[in-house]
N, C-alpha and C positions, 0 to 999 in steps of 0.2 A: 505759771504761765508756760505754755508749750512753745519751744523754739522751732519754728518751721524750717529755718535754715539747717538746723541740726538734723531734723527729720529727713529733709531732702538728701542731705549728705549721707546719712546712715543707710537710707534705702538704696541709693546709688552704689555705695561701697559693697553692700550685701549682694546686689544684683550683678555687679561687675566681677565680684569674686567668683560667682558661679560661672560666668562666661570664661574667666581665665582657667577654671578647672575643667571646662568642656573643650571640645575640638571645634567650637563654632567661632567664626570670625565676627568682628563687629558688624559687618554688613549683614551677615545671616541672623544676627542676634537682635539688631536694632528694631526692626519692624515688629517682630513677635512680642518683644518686651513692651514696646509702646502700646501695642494692641491690648495686652493684658492690663496695662494701666487704664486704658480706655474702658475696658470691661469693668474694672473696679469702680471707675467713675460712674458708669451707667447703672451699676448695681446700687451704689450709694444714693444716686438720684432717684432710682426706682423705689427704694425703701422709704425715702423721704416723701415722695409724691403719693405712694400707696397709703401712708399714714394720714395724709391730708384727705384723700378720697374716702377712706374708711370712717373718718369723723362724721361725715354727713351721708353715709351710705344707707339706703333704705333696707328694711328687713322684710323677709317673706317667710312665713311659717316658723317664726322664731329664730331665723338664721339671717345673718348679714349677707346681702347679695354679693357674689364674687366680683372682683374687679375685672375689667375688660380692656383690651388694647385701646379702644376709643376714649376711655377715661384718661389715659396717659397722653394721648395725642392732643387732647384739649388743654393739657398743661405743658405742652412742648417737652415732653419726656418720652423716652423709649420704653415700651412695654417689653418686659423680659420673661419669656417662658421659663418654667422652673429649671430646665436643663441648661439655660444660658445664664443663670444667676451665679455670681461669684461664690457665694456661700455654699451652694450646691457642689461646685467643682472642688472647693477646698475640702469638703467632707466626704468625698468619694473614697472608698476603701483602697488600701494599697494594691490589692489584686482587683483591678477594675473589671477584668473579664468575668470574674465570679459574680458580679452584681446583675448580670443579665440585661444590661442596658442596650438600647437600640438607637441608631441614628435616625434622622428625619426620614431617610429613604427605607428604613426597616432593617438595614444590615446591623449586625451586632457590633458593639463597641468593645474593643479588646485591649485598649490602653488609655492612659490619661491623655496622651497626645490626641487620640481620636475623639475623646470626650470634649476637649477644648476646641478642636476643629469644628465639631458639631455645634458647639455653643456659638462660635463666630458666624457660622452659616445661619443659625436661628436669629441672631441679632441683625444680620443683613436683611433677612426676610421682613424685618419690622421697619426698615428705613430705606427708601429709594436712594437717598443721598449716599448711603454706605454700600450699596450693591456692588459687589466685586472688589471692595476696598480692603476688607479685613484679611489678614494672612490666615492661611489654613495649612501651615507647614509645621505644626507642633509635633508631628510624629518624628521629626528629625531631632527633637529634644529627648534625652533620656527621661523616663518618667520621674526619676528621683530629682533631677534638676528642675523639671517643670513643677513638681509638687512643692519644692522649696521656694521657687519664685512666687507661686500662689500664696504660700504662707507669708512671705516677706510683704507682699502687697495687701495682705489681709490685716495689716497693722491697724488696730482699733483707734490709735491716736489720730489717724486720718479723719475718722468720723467725729472725734472729739473736737478737733480744730474747726471742722465745718467749712462753710463758705466755698470758695473756689480753690481749696488747697490742692486738689488733684490736678486741676489745670496748671497750677504752679509747678507741681512735681513733674508733670508731663513736659512742660517747657524746660525744666532743669535737666531732665533726662535727655531731651532733644539737644540741648546745648552741649552736654557732655559727649553724646554720640557724634555731634558735628565735628569734634576734633579728630575723630577716627574714621568717619564716613563722609567723604566728599563726593558729590554727584559729578557726572561727566561734564556738567556746565559750570563747575565751580562750587562754592559753598551753597548748601541748601537752606542754611539757617542764618538769618540776619540777626546779629546781636540785639538784645532787647533795648539797650540804651539808645542805639541808633534809631530803631523803630519808634520808640517813645518820643524822641526828638521830632521825628516827622509828624507824628500824631499831635504832639503839643503845639506845634506851629500851625498845623492845618485846622485844629479844633473842630473835628467833624461833629455834626449835630443830627442831620437827617439827609436821606437821599441815596443816590446810586454811587457805589464805590467800586472801582476796578483796580485789580493788580494784574497786569498782563505778563508778569514773570513771578508768579506767586509763591514758588518754592513750598516751604512747609506751613505757610499761612500766617506768619507772625503779624503782618500788616492788618489782617482781619481781626485777629485776637486782640491786639492793642487798641484798635479802633472800637471794638466791642466793649472793652474795659472802660475806655474813655467816655463813651456814650452812656453806659450803665452807671458810671460814677457820677454823672451829671443828673441822675435820677430818672433817666429814660430807659426804654427797653430797646436794646440794639437790634433785635430781630424784627421789631415793628417799625423802628425809625430808619434802619439801613437795609439796602439790598446789596448783597456782596456778590461780585463776579470775579472769576479768576481764570487765567490761562497759564498752564505749566506743561511744557513740552515733555519733561521727564516724568513718566507715570509713577515711579517710586515716590518722587517728591509730592505729587498730587495726592497720593494716598496718605502720606504724612499730613498734608494740609487738611484733608477731609476729616481725619481722625482728630487733629488738633482743634478744628472748629467744633466738632461734635463734643469733645471733652469740655469745651467752653460754652456749650449750649447754643452755638450759632448755626444758622442755616446759610448755605451759599451755593452758587452754581459754578462749579469748577470743571473745566474741560482739560483733558490731557491728550498726549499723542501728537501726531503730525498736524492735526487741525488746530492744536494749541500753539503752534509756532507763530509767535506774534509778528515775526518779520513778514510772513506771507498771509496771515489770516487775522481779521477782526471777527472772531468767531461769534461773539455776542452782539455784534452790530451796534457798538456803543460810541462810535465816532461822534463827537459833539453833544453827547448825552450825559456825561458823568459830572456829578457834583464834586467827587473826590477821586484822584488817582494817586496811588502810592505804589512804589516798587523799589526793589534792589535788583536790577537786571544784571546779567553777566556782562562784564566789561570787555571792551576791545575785541569783540567778536569779528572775525574776518570771513571772507569768502561767501558773503551774502549775495545771492543772485539779484542783480540790480533790476532786471526786467520784472521779475516776480514781485519784488518789493515795491516797485513803482505801481504795478497793477493793483496791489493791495491797498493803495491809497494811504491816507492819514499823514500826508507830507506837505503841510501848508507852506513850508519854506524851501521845498525842493529836495532833491537827493544829495547826500554827501558825495565825496569824491569817488568816482568809478574808474576802475582799471580798464582802459580802452581795449586791451587785448583779451582779458578774461571776462569782461562784462560783470565784474564782481566789485562789491563795496569792500574796501580794505579794512575799514574800521566802522563798526555799526553803532558807536556811541550816539551819534547825532540822529540815527534812525530812531533810537529809543526816546531821545529828548523830543524829537518832532512828534512821535506818537503820544507822549504824555500830554503835550500841549493840545494836540488835535482831538483827544478824547474829551476835553473839558467843554461844558456848556458855558453860556455867557456869564455865569457867576461862579464857575468851578475853581477849585484849588487843587494843585498837584504838589507832591513832595516826593523826592526820590534820591537814592544814593547813586553816585556816579564817580568814575575814575577821575582823579585830580587833574590829569592831563587835559581833560575835556574843557576846562575853564578858559584855556587860552590856546587851544589847538588851531592850526593855520588852515589856509586855502579854503576849500568849500565849507569846512566846519566854521571858520571865521565868518563867512558870508551868512550862514544860517544864524549864527549867534547875533550878528548885527540886526537881522530882521526880527529876531526874537526880542532883543532889547528894545527895539523901536516900538514894539506893541505896547510897552509900558506894563506888561503883565509879569515880568520877572520881579519877584517880591523880596526874597531873602536868599543869600548865599552863605554857606557855612563851610569852612575848612576843618577837616577832622584829621587828627594825627595818626601815627602808626599804631598797629596792634589792637585795633578795635574788632577785627574779625577773628574767628576761632581757628581758621586754617590758613590765613594769609596775613602778612604783616604790613601790606601796603597802605598808604594814606588814601583818603577819599574826600569827596565833597558832597554836601547835601544841597540840593537845588529846590527852590520853592517858587511856584507860579500862583498868581491870583488874578483871575479875569475880572474881578470886581473890587479892586483896591480903592481905598479912600482917596478922594480928590486931592488931599493935601500931600499924599505920597505917590501920586500917579506917575510922576516922572522921576521917581527915586528908587533906589535899591539899597537894602540894608546888607552890609558885608560884616560877617563875624569870623574872626580867625581864632578858632578854639583848639589849635594844634597843641598848645601848652596848657590846656585846661582839661584835666581828667583825673581819674583815680586809678592807681596801679592795682590790678587784681593779683597778678603774678608776673613772672618774668616775660611771658609772651602775650599777656592780655591786659588791655586798659578798658575802662568804661566810664560813663558818667553816672554818678549816684543820683538818687531822686532829687536831692537839693541842688545839685549842679545842673540837672535838667531844668529845674524850675528857674534857676538863675538865668540860664540861656533863654528860656521862654520869656522871662521878665524883660530882657533887652528887646525882644520882638514886640512885646506889649507896649513898651515906651515908644518905640518907633511908630507904632500904630496909634499912638495917643491914648492908649487904654491905661491911664494911671490908676484907675480903680482896681484893676487886677494886680498891679504892683503893690498897692496898699494891702490887698487881701493876702498876698504872699508874706508881707511883713508881719501881718497879724498871725499867720500860721507859724512863722519863726518865733514870735514872742510866746505863743502858746506852747511850742515845743521846748523853749528854753527857760520859761518861767523866771525871767530876770537874771539868769546865769550868763556870764560873759566868758570870753576866751581865757582871760586871766584867772578868774575864780575856778574855772573847770580844770585848767592846767595844774593849779594848786591842789585841787581835789584829787586829781589823777595821781600825782606824786604821793600824796598821803595814803591813798588806797593801795598803791603798789607796795609802799613800805609796810602797811598794815598786813597785806596779803603775805608778804615774805615772812613776817614775824609769826603769823598764825600757822602757816604751813610748817615752819620750822618747829613750832611747839606741839603740833598735832601728832598723836601716836600713829605708827606706820599703817595700821589697819584702816584708819579714817583719812589718810593723807589724800588719796585720789578724790574723794568726795569734797573735802575742804578746798582742794586745789581747783576743782571744777567750779565750785561756788564763788571763790575769789576771782577766778578768771572771768566769770560771767559779770561780776560787778565792775571789773576793770573795763570790759568790753562795752558795757552800758555807758560808762562815763566817756570812753573814747568816742562812741557814736554821738553823744550829745556835744562833745567838744568839736567834732567835725561839723556838726550843724551850726555851732556858733561861729566857726571859721568861715563857713560859706555865707552866713549872714554878713559878717564883717567884710568879706570880699565884695559883696554886692553893694553894701552901703558906702564903701570907700569910693565907689565909682559913680553911683547915681543918687546917693543921699537917702535919708529916711523917707522922704516924700516921693522920690522917684522922678528925677528930672533928667531926661535923656541928654547925653552929650557924647560926642565922639571920644573914644578912649584909645590912645595910641597903643598899637599892638593888639587890640581886642576888637573894636567895632567902629564902623563909619557908615554914615548915610551918604551915598554918592548920587549925583544927578545923572541923567542920561547923557548930558553934555560932557561931564567928567569921564564917563565910561567911554564915550566916543574918543576923547583925547587919549585914552589908553588903548586905542585900537580894539575896542569892544572886548577887552579881557574881563572875565568874571572871576578872577582869582582874588579872594579876599586880601591876601597879603600885599597885593599891589595898591590897595587903598588904605588899609588900616595902619601901615607902617610897622616899625619895630619899637617895642617899648624900651625905654632907657633902663639899663642895668643899674641897680643901686650900687653906689660906691661903698665897698666894704672896708675902706680905710687902709688897705694893705698896699704898700709900695711894690709894684710888680718886679722891678729889677732887684730890689733888696731881697724879696722872697725867693727869686730864682737863684741868687747867690747862696742863700741859706740852704736851699735844696741841693745845689751842686756840692757844697761843702759837706752836707750830711751824706750824700752818695759816696763821696771820696772816702769819708771816714769808714762807712760800711764796707767798702771795697778793701780797705786796709785790714780791717778786722777779719774779713773773709779770707784774705791771703794768709794771715797769721794762723787762722784756724786750719786751713788746708795744709800748712807746713807741719802743724802739730799732728794732724791725722796721718800725714805721710810718714812722719818720724815714728809714730806708734806702729804703723804697718810694717816698717822696716825692722823694728825690734821683734815683731811677731814671727818674722820669716825664720 
C-alpha cells in the first residue's frame, strides 16, 4: 500500500531542499513550483483521457485517427500539444539549445527555462480560464534546478496512486508555502479542516456558490470534493464565482481549481474589491456563500461601500470626520447574508471579537438574529491558521431553516476540541469533523445521518474498543523494540520503518475509537440531542435577546466541570514547596563543591 502522506512529505522536502540551495525566496519559488505541479496533473489527466479516446477511435487507411483538442474538451480535460507535455520536458537534452527547438512565435529555445515558459504559454492557449495565469518566469531558475524539479515531480508513484492525488499534493504544497508566503491582506490559505467544517455544515448539493474573498480557492475545492463524493458531478451541479483583490492569490485559485478539474469565474484586481463591487451581480441569487475574509479591515470608504449596496441592515459605525468605516467585519457579514436567495445557506470564518462587538455592530447583529436565519455558531481555538495564532468563529446562516428550529440557534464551543499537529498548529481530524457535524445533524433532527456515522465507526473499528486497542498498542511497541534490537545493523532501518508503520496504524485506529467514545458519551448510540455543558447548547432568540444579542458560544454553553483527580491542593502545594527547598539546598552544596574545586585549581 502506498503511503500518500509519506509521498507528499518526500516531494516537499526534495523541492524545498532545492529552494534552499538556490537564491530564490519562497515568494519567487511558490508560484512556479505550484504551476509545475499543475502541469504534472494536466499531463497525467491528458494521458488517461487519451487512452479512453483511443479505445474507440476510428481508423482510416489502416491507421488510428489522431486525437484532437475537441476530443479532450468533450471530456473536461486540457489538450496538451507535444511541447507542453511533462514527459517531453523531462526528456529534453542537457544542452537544450542544441536540440534546435522553437517557441510558439518561431524564436529559438536556448534553455530549459525557455522551454518551460513556452509550455506554460501553450497550456494557456488551450484554456480561457487560465489565460494570463500561469507563470513564465522559469528563466530565473538555473537549468539544473529546474531539471531536478521536473525529475522530482515525474515520480511514477503519483500515477500508481491515481485518483486526485496531485490535487492533494498541490494542497499540501500550498499549505507549506502558506507558512512562508503571506499576502498583503493576511493569509491566502484557509486551513483545510476549517473549510471542511464550513462545507460539512452547509452540505452543498447544487446551485450557485460565491466566495467574495476567495484567496487560493479552498472553498471551491472542498465544495467540489463534497459534491463529487455524493456521487454527483461538481462542474454540472455547481456554478462557482469568486472575487479576489490580490491577483497573485487569484492565480493560485485558478490553478487550484484546474488541478481539481473545476471550472469557475474568478475576477481579480480593483474590480474584485468586494467592499465596493458586486462584480458578478449576485446579490440575492446565491444558493451558497462561503468565505474567510480578511478580519478587522479599517479605512473602508463609507460612501463607496454604501453605494455598492448589499447592506440589508445598514452601515456599521462610520468615523464622522474621515467618513471611513473603522472595522469592516460587519460589512462582510452583511454581504454574506445579502448574497443569499430565499433558501440559501452561508458559512464563513470571522474574527472572534465580532460575536459580541458593540454599538452599530450590535444593532446589525440584533436585526440579523431577528430574521431567524442565524443557524449555527462555532468557537474555534488558537493556532488553526498557518501564519496567525488568533482564535476565530465560524458563522452559519440558513434562509430556509426547519420550522422546529426557526427561532433557535445552535452554539458549539469547540475551543478545547482539536488535534495538535505541531507546536504552532492545531486542526480537526476527519472523525472530529464528523463528530461536530453530527451535533448539527441532531440539532436539525437528522438522526438518520447520526446513525450512518455510527455505522461508519463500526466498520472502521470492527468491534475493537479503546481498551483492546490500547493493549494492542503496548504489545506492538514491546514487540517492535525487541525486533529492532535483534535485527542486524544492515536491516535495522527497514525493520524499524515496518514496525513504526504498524504502530502508527494501531494509533490511528485507537484515535478513531476514542472519537467514537467521545461522541457516544454525549449523545448515545442512537443519537439523542441534549445540551452538553461546555460544548453545545440550542438557544432561543429570546435567550439571545436576554444576553444583549451576543453570538458568543461560550456565553451559552457554559464551562464543563473539571473532573476531581482526588489530589488535595494544599497538601500537594506543600509537597512541591518542600521538594523545591530540598533541590535548592542540594544546588547550594553543589555550588560550594564547584567553588572549592576551582580554588584548588588556581
